[in-house]
Structures are given as C-alpha cells and as structure tokens.
N, C-alpha and C positions, 0 to 999 in steps of 0.2 A: 726380121721385117720391120719392126719397130724402130731399130736403130738406124737401119737404112732409111726409112721414111723421115726420121729426125735429121739425119745427115743431108737428105734432100732438101728439106725445110731450111736447115742451117746455111746451105749454098746459096739459097734465094734470099736470104737475109732475115729470116725468122726462125720460130720454133713451133712445137706443137701447141703449147698454151696459147701462143699468138695466133695461129691459124684457126683454131678452134674459137677464140674470142671474136676475131675479124668475121670468120664465116657466119656465127651466130647473130653478129649486129648486121649483117647483110640480110639475113633471114628474117630478124625481128629488130628493125630500125628503132632507136630510142628505146631500147630495152632497160629495165632497171638492173641494178647491181645484182639483186636478189635471182631476178629471172636469169640473168645471164649465168651466174654460178650453177643455177639448176639446170641450164640447157647445156653447159660445158662439162657438168657432173663434178664440179670441185665444190668444197666448202666455201662459204662467204669469205672468210678470213684468207683462204689461199687465193681466190679470185681477187681480192683486194690487193695483194702484192703483185699480181700480173698486171692488174689495171693501174697501178701507182707507175709501174716501169713503163707500161705503154703511154700512159698520158706524158711522163717526163721524156719520152722518145718522140712525142708528137703525133702519135698515131690515133688518138682518139682525145675526146673532151668529156668530162663529168661535170654535171650541174645538179643542183637540187631541184627537185619537182615543186614548182610554185604552189601546188595544192597539198603537198605533205613534205616539208622541209627535211624529215628524216629519211627520204627516198632520193637516191642518185640515180639520174638519168644518164646513160652512156650513149654517146654517138661517136661514129667513126667519122674522121675528117679526110680532107684531100690526101694528106700523106699516108694515112691509114688505106685509103683506098687504092693507092698506087702500091703499097706492099701487099694488100690482098690480091690484086690481080697477079703480082709475081709469084705468091705463094699458091694461088689457084692453079696457075701454069704449072708449076713444079709439082703439085699433087696429081694434077691429071696426067702429066707425063710419067710420074712414077707409077701411076696406076696402069698406064698401058705397057710399061716395063713388067710390071708385075703379073699381069694376065696375060701376056704373050704367049701364044701356043696352046692356051687353054680356051676350050670350045664352051659356048653359051649352055649346053646342058650341064657339063661339068661345074660351072661356075654357080649355076641355080642350085645343083646338089650340094654344093660346098656351102653356100648360104643357108640352106636348110639344116645343114648338120650343125653349123655354127649357132644357129638360133635354137636348137634342140639343146645343145651343150650349156648355153646360157640360161635357158629355161630350167635345165636340171640343176642348176645351182642358184636359182631364184633371181637370175638376172633379167633386166628390162632389155629385150632384144631390139626394141624400137626407140629406145632413148639414147640420149647422149652418153659418152663422147662418141661412140661408134656412128651414130647417125650423122654426126658432122662429117667424118671421114667418108661415109657412104656417099653424102650428098656430092663429094667431089670426086668420089672413086668409081662410083656405080658404072658411070660412063663418061666419056670425054665431054658430053653435052651437059651433064647433070649439075655441076657446079655453075655453068654458065646459065642454065635455066634457072637455078636459085636465085641468081642474082643478075637479072635482065638488065638492070639499070645500074652498072657499078660506079659511075661518079655522080 
C-alpha cells in the first residue's frame, strides 16, 4: 500500500515527504523547522534536506524569526499551495480506491486494531506521520476541512 500511495503522489508531482510537509504547513502555517520535523515525524537533519529541496523547487520559503535568529519559520507559497491541492486530490482519490467495498464498521474495527498494534510497540497512534495521512484519508472531506482556505 505504501508503494502504491508513493506512486500516486509521484504521478501528481510530489512525494510522501512533500505531502507531509505541505499538509502540516496547512495545519500549522508559519511552523518552525523544529515543529515541522516533529509533526512530520522526522529528525531535524532529515527535514532540512527535504526543506532545502522544496525551497529550491519554489514550494516554500524559510526565514529567520526576528525574535530569535536561530529559529527558521517555514511558510508555504502560491506554488506550494498549487502542489498541495494536487497532492490532496491524489490522496483523497487514493483513499476512495483503498476503502472501496469496505463498510464503516469494518473500517472502525481496522482503526482500533491498528491503534492497538501501535500501542503494543509503544507507538504514538495519534501523532505523525500517520496523522498526516489520516487527515487526508479518513474521508474525502477531511483534508478539505483541515485546509478550509488553501490559497
């Protein structure tokens, strides 16, 4: 499933790290680099690599916080918004395909079992990166609700 989702995002012009960064910037505009790394579930050094590439691609901007020059504020720009919308549409479409033919009680039971499995290994079932995917995949409306004002 992960590979299929990656392929879906690639066909829309993105990747899973791009999707998670853009989604989390929609949820928390003007996030710091540290906040973004935590929300996406990556180490700061790893997120820096992705942010460098995304900034070079013109998807976001980074600037120093005037109150603390050691902190970088990350902001999505118009080009990033356009990509976000394409990736959101791809994620929602993928979710529809994934859930086709599965009724709501079965989906709820699956969610309970996955949460229990994560708890069994000490995982945070409500934190990223799974939360980033669920925001788009829980229903076709969820990602839209999370970003009521995409531009």
